C-alpha positions as CSV (number, residue, x, y, z in Angstrom):
1,M,46.1,-44.8,67.7
2,N,43.4,-44.3,65.0
3,Q,39.8,-44.0,66.1
4,I,37.6,-47.0,65.1
5,L,34.3,-45.6,63.7
6,A,32.2,-48.8,63.9
7,A,30.6,-50.8,66.7
8,H,32.0,-54.0,65.2
9,S,35.5,-54.8,64.1
10,V,37.2,-57.8,62.6
11,S,40.8,-58.6,61.5
12,I,41.6,-59.2,57.9
13,S,42.2,-62.8,58.6
14,E,38.8,-63.3,60.2
15,L,37.2,-61.5,57.3
16,K,38.9,-63.9,54.8
17,R,37.6,-66.9,56.7
18,N,33.9,-66.1,56.6
19,P,32.8,-62.7,55.2
20,T,29.1,-63.7,55.0
21,A,29.0,-64.5,58.7
22,I,30.6,-61.2,59.6
23,L,28.0,-59.3,57.6
24,E,25.2,-61.2,59.2
25,Q,26.6,-60.6,62.7
26,A,26.9,-56.9,62.0
27,E,23.1,-56.7,61.1
28,G,23.6,-53.9,58.6
29,L,26.0,-51.8,60.7
30,P,29.5,-50.9,59.5
31,V,32.4,-53.2,60.4
32,A,35.9,-51.9,60.8
33,V,38.5,-54.2,59.1
34,L,41.7,-54.0,61.1
35,N,45.2,-54.6,60.0
36,H,47.6,-54.7,63.0
37,N,44.9,-53.3,65.2
38,K,44.5,-50.2,63.0
39,P,41.5,-49.6,60.7
40,A,42.4,-50.5,57.1
41,A,38.9,-50.4,55.7
42,Y,35.2,-50.4,56.6
43,L,32.8,-53.0,55.4
44,L,29.2,-51.9,54.7
45,A,26.1,-53.7,53.7
46,A,25.1,-52.8,50.1
47,E,21.9,-51.1,51.4
48,T,23.9,-49.0,53.9
49,Y,26.4,-48.0,51.2
50,E,23.6,-47.0,48.8
51,K,21.9,-44.8,51.4
52,L,25.2,-43.2,52.2
53,M,25.8,-42.4,48.5
54,E,22.3,-40.9,48.3
55,L,23.0,-38.7,51.3
56,L,26.3,-37.6,49.8
57,D,24.7,-36.7,46.5
58,D,22.0,-34.7,48.4
59,Y,24.7,-32.9,50.3
60,Q,26.7,-32.0,47.2
61,L,23.5,-30.7,45.5
62,T,22.8,-28.6,48.6
63,Q,26.3,-27.1,48.4
64,L,25.8,-26.3,44.7
65,I,22.5,-24.6,45.4
66,T,24.0,-22.6,48.2
67,A,27.0,-21.5,46.0
68,R,24.6,-20.4,43.3
69,Q,22.2,-18.5,45.5
70,H,23.8,-15.1,44.5
71,E,23.1,-15.9,40.8
72,K,19.3,-15.9,41.4
73,S,18.9,-12.3,40.3
74,Q,20.4,-13.2,36.9
75,A,17.9,-16.1,36.3
76,I,15.6,-16.0,33.3
77,E,12.0,-17.0,34.1
78,V,10.6,-19.6,31.7
79,N,7.2,-21.4,31.4
80,I,7.6,-25.1,31.9
81,D,5.0,-25.8,29.2
82,D,7.3,-24.0,26.7
83,L,10.1,-26.5,27.3
């Protein structure tokens, strides 16, 4: 059985009936949307999704910086006022 990664869960049928009420009950936490008792999707509040995307972007930038650390010796020093 698949692990449900949310404290709240709802069937697709329940979600269709009243999505607004489900979001309100979840109080900003993720909701697992189940199809035949297996997670089919996760429903997130817009604010939660935006924060998640910011964290993912920060993580990707960190990975890029880490990957380019060895190139530091090849960098050219510039004066920001000259730009």
